[in-house]
C-alpha positions in Angstrom: 32.5 -34.5 24.5 32.7 -30.8 23.3 29.6 -29.2 21.6 31.9 -28.3 18.5 32.8 -32.1 18.1 29.1 -32.5 17.8 29.0 -30.0 15.3 31.6 -31.6 13.0 30.8 -34.9 13.6 26.8 -34.1 12.4 28.1 -32.4 9.1 30.7 -35.4 8.3 27.7 -37.6 9.1 25.3 -36.0 6.5 28.2 -35.4 3.7 28.8 -39.5 4.3 25.2 -39.9 3.0 24.9 -37.3 1.1 22.4 -38.5 -1.4 20.0 -39.3 1.2 20.6 -35.7 2.9 20.2 -34.1 0.0 16.5 -35.5 -0.8 15.5 -34.9 2.5 16.5 -31.1 2.5 15.0 -31.0 -1.1 11.6 -31.9 1.1 12.5 -29.3 3.7 12.9 -26.6 0.5 9.5 -27.6 -0.9 8.1 -27.1 2.3 10.0 -23.8 3.4 9.2 -22.2 0.1 5.7 -23.1 0.1 4.7 -21.6 3.3 6.9 -18.2 2.9 5.3 -17.7 -0.7 1.9 -18.2 1.2 2.4 -15.4 3.7 4.4 -13.3 1.4 1.1 -13.2 -0.5 -1.0 -12.4 2.2 1.4 -9.6 3.0 1.5 -8.5 -0.5 -2.6 -8.4 -0.2 -2.7 -6.5 3.1 0.1 -3.8 1.7 -1.9 -3.2 -1.7 -4.7 -2.7 0.3 -3.4 -0.4 2.5 -1.8 1.9 -0.1 -4.9 2.0 -1.6 -6.5 3.4 1.3 -3.4 6.0 1.7 -4.0 6.9 -1.7 -7.9 8.0 -1.3 -7.8 9.4 1.9 -5.0 8.5 4.2 -4.9 6.3 7.6 -4.5 9.9 9.7 -7.6 11.5 8.3 -10.8 12.3 9.6 -13.6 14.2 7.7 -16.2 15.9 9.9 -20.1 16.2 9.6 -22.4 18.0 11.3 -24.6 15.6 14.1 -26.9 14.7 11.1 -24.1 13.3 8.9 -24.3 16.1 6.4 -22.3 18.8 5.1 -20.7 21.1 7.7 -20.8 25.2 8.2 -17.0 25.3 8.4 -16.3 28.6 10.7 -13.2 29.4 12.9 -15.3 28.4 16.1 -15.5 24.6 14.5 -11.8 25.1 13.4 -10.3 26.3 16.7 -12.6 23.5 18.4 -11.1 20.7 16.6 -7.5 22.2 16.7 -7.7 22.1 20.8 -8.1 18.0 20.6 -4.8 15.9 21.6 -3.1 14.5 18.9 -4.5 16.8 16.2 -1.5 17.5 13.6 -3.8 20.0 11.5 -7.4 21.0 10.6 -8.0 21.6 6.6 -11.1 23.1 5.4 -11.5 22.8 1.7 -13.5 23.7 -1.2 -13.5 21.3 -4.5 -14.1 22.9 -7.5 -14.9 21.3 -11.1 -12.7 22.4 -13.9 -9.9 20.4 -16.2 -6.5 20.6 -15.5 -4.4 20.1 -18.8 -1.0 20.4 -20.2 -0.1 23.2 -22.7 2.0 21.5 -24.9 0.7 17.8 -25.0 -2.9 16.7 -25.8 -2.0 13.0 -25.2 -1.4 13.6 -21.6 -4.4 14.8 -18.8 -3.7 15.4 -14.8 -6.4 13.5 -12.9 -7.7 14.4 -9.5 -9.5 17.0 -8.2 -9.0 20.6 -7.5 -9.2 22.0 -3.9 -9.2 25.6 -2.4 -7.7 25.6 1.0 -6.8 28.8 3.6 -3.9 30.6 2.9 -2.7 29.9 6.3 -2.6 25.9 5.2 0.5 26.9 3.0 2.6 28.2 5.7 2.0 24.7 7.7 3.9 23.4 4.8 7.6 22.3 5.0 10.1 21.8 2.4 10.4 18.3 4.0 7.0 17.6 2.4 8.0 18.0 -1.0 8.8 15.8 -3.7 9.9 18.6 -6.2 9.5 22.4 -6.7 8.8 24.8 -3.9 6.0 25.8 -1.4 3.8 28.4 -3.3 3.1 32.1 -1.9 -0.8 32.3 -0.9 -0.8 35.5 -2.7 0.1 34.1 -6.0 -3.0 34.3 -8.5 -1.2 31.7 -11.0 0.3 28.5 -8.9 -1.1 25.5 -7.9 0.4 22.7 -5.5 0.0 18.9 -6.4 -1.0 16.2 -4.1 1.2 13.2 -3.4 -1.1 10.9 -5.8 -1.6 13.2 -8.5 -0.5 11.5 -11.7 -0.2 12.5 -15.6 -2.3 10.4 -17.2 -1.3 9.3 -21.1 -3.9 8.5 -23.4 -3.9 5.7 -25.9 -5.6 4.8 -28.7 -6.9 1.4 -29.0 -7.5 1.5 -33.2 -11.1 1.0 -32.9 -12.2 4.0 -31.9 -11.8 3.8 -28.2 -9.1 4.7 -26.0 -7.5 4.0 -22.2 -5.9 6.4 -19.8 -2.7 5.3 -17.9 -0.5 6.9 -15.2 3.1 7.9 -16.5 5.3 7.4 -13.5 8.2 8.8 -15.0 6.5 12.1 -16.3 8.6 15.1 -15.4 5.7 18.2 -14.0 8.5 20.9 -14.2 9.0 20.9 -17.9 5.7 21.5 -18.9 3.2 24.5 -19.1 -0.4 24.0 -17.7 -3.7 25.8 -17.9 -7.0 25.0 -16.4 -10.1 25.0 -18.4 -13.2 26.6 -16.7 -16.9 26.1 -18.6 -18.3 23.5 -20.4 -18.8 22.9 -24.3 -20.1 20.1 -26.1 -17.9 18.4 -28.5 -19.9 16.0 -30.0 -21.0 16.4 -33.6 -24.9 17.1 -34.6 -26.2 13.6 -35.4 -29.7 14.6 -36.2 -30.5 14.0 -32.5 -27.9 15.9 -30.4 -27.7 19.5 -31.7 -23.9 18.8 -31.2 -21.6 22.1 -31.0 -23.6 25.7 -30.4 -21.4 28.5 -31.0 -23.9 31.0 -29.5 -25.5 28.8 -26.4 -29.0 29.9 -24.8 -28.9 31.5 -21.2 -31.2 30.0 -18.7 -34.0 32.4 -20.3 -33.8 31.2 -23.5 -32.1 34.0 -25.1 -29.1 33.4 -27.5 -25.8 34.8 -25.3 -22.6 35.9 -26.9 -20.7 34.7 -23.2 -17.9 32.2 -24.1 -18.7 28.6 -23.1 -15.4 27.8 -22.0 -11.8 29.7 -21.1 -8.5 28.7 -20.2 -6.5 29.9 -17.6 -2.6 29.6 -17.3 -1.3 28.2 -14.2 1.9 27.4 -12.7 3.0 23.9 -11.1 4.8 25.3 -8.2 5.5 21.9 -6.7 4.6 18.6 -5.8 3.9 16.6 -2.4 4.9 13.4 -0.7 3.3 11.3 1.5 4.8 13.1 4.5 2.5 15.8 4.1 -0.7 16.4 6.0 -2.4 17.3 2.6 -3.1 14.1 0.9 -5.0 12.0 -1.4 -5.4 12.3 -5.1 -6.0 16.3 -4.8 -4.1 19.3 -6.0 -4.6 22.5 -4.1 -4.6 26.3 -4.8 -4.9 29.2 -2.6 -7.7 31.8 -2.1 -5.9 34.1 -4.0 -6.1 32.0 -7.1 -9.4 30.8 -6.5 -10.6 34.2 -6.7 -9.2 35.0 -9.8 -10.8 31.8 -11.5 -14.2 33.1 -10.1 -13.6 36.0 -11.9 -13.0 34.6 -15.2 -15.8 31.7 -14.5 -18.8 34.8 -14.0 -18.0 35.8 -17.8 -18.7 32.3 -19.3 -22.5 31.4 -20.7 -22.3 28.9 -18.0 -20.4 29.3 -14.9 -19.1 26.0 -13.4 -17.5 27.4 -9.8 -21.1 27.8 -8.8 -21.9 25.1 -6.5 -25.7 26.5 -5.7 -28.5 26.0 -7.9 -32.3 26.7 -7.6 -35.2 24.7 -8.4 -34.7 25.0 -12.1 -31.3 24.1 -11.9 -29.7 27.4 -12.7 -26.5 28.4 -10.9 -27.1 30.8 -8.1 -24.7 33.8 -8.3 -22.8 34.0 -5.1 -22.1 37.7 -3.8 -19.9 36.4 -0.7 -16.8 38.0 -0.8 -15.6 35.2 1.7 -15.0 31.4 0.4 -17.4 29.3 1.6 -15.7 26.2 2.5 -17.9 22.8 2.4 -15.0 20.2 3.5 -13.4 19.9 6.8 -10.7 17.4 7.8 -8.7 16.6 10.6 -5.2 14.9 10.5 -4.1 13.2 13.2 -0.1 12.8 14.2 -0.7 8.9 14.0 -2.5 6.5 13.2 -3.0 4.6 16.4 -4.4 7.7 17.8 -7.0 8.2 15.3 -9.6 6.2 17.2 -9.2 8.5 20.6 -9.6 11.6 18.1 -12.7 10.2 16.6 -14.2 10.1 20.4 -13.4 13.4 21.1 -14.8 15.0 18.0 -17.6 13.0 18.4 -18.3 14.1 22.0 -18.5 18.0 20.3 -21.4 16.7 18.8 -19.9 16.1 15.1 -20.2 12.7 13.0 -16.7 11.5 11.9 -15.8 8.9 8.7 -12.3 7.6 8.7 -10.4 4.7 7.3 -9.4 3.3 10.8 -12.2 0.9 10.8 -11.1 -0.3 7.0 -7.7 -0.5 8.1 -8.6 -3.1 11.5 -10.9 -4.9 8.9 -7.6 -5.2 6.9 -5.5 -6.4 9.3 -8.3 -9.0 10.7 -8.7 -10.5 7.2 -4.7 -10.3 6.5 -4.8 -12.5 9.9 -7.3 -15.0 8.4 -5.4 -15.2 4.9 -2.3 -15.8 6.8 -3.6 -18.6 8.8 -5.4 -20.0 6.0 -2.5 -19.8 3.6 -0.1 -20.8 6.4 -2.1 -23.7 7.2 -1.9 -25.1 3.3 2.1 -24.3 3.3 2.2 -26.2 6.9 1.2 -29.6 4.8 4.2 -29.6 3.0 6.1 -29.0 6.2 4.6 -32.0 7.8 5.5 -34.4 5.1 9.3 -32.9 5.0 9.0 -33.5 8.6 8.3 -37.1 7.9 11.0 -37.5 5.7 13.6 -36.0 8.4 12.4 -38.6 10.6 12.5 -41.5 8.4 16.4 -40.3 7.3 17.2 -40.3 10.9 15.9 -43.5 11.8 17.5 -45.1 8.9 20.7 -43.1 9.8 20.3 -45.1 13.7 20.2 -48.2 11.8 23.1 -48.1 10.0 25.2 -46.7 12.7 24.3 -49.2 15.4 27.8 -50.1 15.8 29.2 -46.6 15.8 26.5 -45.6 18.8 27.8 -48.5 20.6 31.5 -47.9 20.3 30.5 -43.9 21.5 29.0 -45.5 24.9 31.9 -47.7 25.1 34.3 -45.3 25.1 32.3 -42.9 27.5 29.9 -41.0 25.3 26.8 -39.5 27.6 23.4 -40.1 26.7 22.9 -36.3 26.1 26.1 -36.6 23.8 24.4 -38.8 21.2 20.9 -37.4 21.7 22.6 -33.8 21.0 24.5 -35.0 17.9 21.5 -36.3 15.9 19.4 -33.2 16.9 22.1 -31.5 15.5 21.8 -33.5 12.4 18.1 -33.1 12.0 18.4 -29.4 12.6 20.8 -28.6 10.1 18.7 -30.7 7.3 15.7 -28.1 8.5 18.4 -24.9 8.8 19.9 -25.9 5.1 16.5 -26.7 4.0 15.0 -23.2 5.1 17.8 -21.0 3.8 17.7 -23.0 0.3 14.2 -22.6 0.5 14.3 -18.8 1.6 16.5 -17.8 -1.4 14.3 -19.6 -3.9 11.3 -18.2 -2.3 12.9 -14.4 -2.9 13.9 -15.2 -6.5 10.4 -16.6 -7.3 8.9 -13.7 -5.7 10.4 -10.8 -7.8 9.9 -13.1 -11.0 5.9 -12.9 -9.7 6.1 -9.8 -8.9 7.7 -8.5 -12.3 5.1 -10.8 -14.6 2.1 -9.3 -12.3 3.5 -5.6 -12.9 3.7 -6.0 -16.5 0.4 -7.7 -16.8 -1.4 -4.9 -14.8 0.5 -1.9 -16.2 -0.9 1.5 -15.9 -3.3 0.2 -13.3 -3.3 3.1 -10.5 -2.4 1.3 -6.7 -1.0 -1.9 -8.5 2.2 -3.2 -6.4 4.1 -5.9 -5.4 2.0 -8.8 -4.9 4.8 -11.1 -3.4 6.0 -9.5 -0.3 9.0 -10.9 2.1 9.7 -8.6 4.8 12.5 -9.3 7.2 10.8 -11.3 9.9 9.1 -13.4 7.5 12.6 -14.4 6.3 13.6 -14.9 9.6 10.5 -17.2 10.7 10.8 -19.1 7.5 14.5 -20.0 8.2 14.0 -20.7 12.3 10.7 -22.5 11.8 12.5 -24.9 8.8 15.3 -25.4 11.9 13.0 -25.9 14.7 10.4 -28.6 12.5 14.0 -30.4 11.8 14.9 -30.4 15.5 11.5 -31.7 16.6 11.6 -34.1 14.0 14.8 -35.7 14.9 13.7 -35.6 18.6 12.3 -39.3 18.4 15.1 -40.9 16.5 17.7 -39.3 18.5 15.4 -40.8 21.9 15.6 -44.4 20.1 19.6 -43.8 19.6 20.0 -43.1 23.3 17.8 -46.4 24.4 20.0 -48.7 22.1 22.0 -51.4 24.6 25.9 -50.7 24.1 26.3 -54.8 23.7 23.4 -55.1 21.2 24.5 -52.4 19.4 28.3 -53.8 19.1 26.3 -57.2 18.0 24.5 -55.2 15.0 25.5 -56.6 11.3 
């Protein structure tokens, strides 16, 4: 018997008892849908955790500290040592400054993320394909800022009871607004008898009244916004040394400068006389995530301490495997029930078709022909159930993601909670067909062992 004949006969027999076939396929649909959605949920959790890591630091970034795990004295010697390590993409010194990044023409929005000073030569390493919008600023510019990949514009919404909440606006057009950086600090609270509130002429560190302004607003242009392919990652935005020096000049004119990072025992800022910028952070960017471990080991051999998200990534992968095993085990219970249903359907089919089996044996059908035909029937039940289960899982996943996104609108890092990658779709359908074939094996063997004479005598 040709293999095509076996497929045709299998489909014909399934269609002849379509009510029973549909009910059996329904049990497979339930099993395949449950296990696909369970594993897709675990995949969604894993992706959300990885995206969160990427947004904070990135899987390819390593923070460098001295041998005591404290801040590092960043100089050219240290940078050159780190650059010579294999698989290092870039070494990025930076200095974080404390200032407010605001929009001129809209008080409802505020730009989140830190502002970081980086050496001018870092801008020359950036390319146009690392940009989402705009252009790379010229390091000599004194009024430009480059937004990081995760920098967002947060919209302030009044709750109506005196409070407010902030949510990122994904459709915010950074190119259509004007911006400024506010240096200094001004108490905007009202005098309530306990707190003195606003002070027009604050006191200096010696207790004398000063006429220096408390804040100053410096206009700044958004040159562009980086994407996730850039080696500059995270929530920060970046300015050149020239821009920082301009900000520092204006900051020194304030009653309480905020760009001074060093303070004396009384808490007063110590004015820095250094003309060179002292960088207090150092980050190594690796070319690929799988090379992070080797690079960290090489850095530690140089006598430095490291901190990266590589260990966190491994922990996430371990947790994901555990979650997949647990959820997959729960989903497989429904598959076991569907397998029992397939076995029952095939046994009933054999009892009803004993004469047909006897006739096939009499006219020369081999044991392999009969066994293959029943295995094809059970395999078809598993395959059709798997395909329909996949389609239902895709629709259910889309619905769940839409509902979840709606409930968590405005939360940073919230993405799809149900993710069905190609491998999961193929595994879901393939496993359903395999369960069908395995469930049909015992009934198929039973059919091959029937005596042709006894089968022909059967009612």
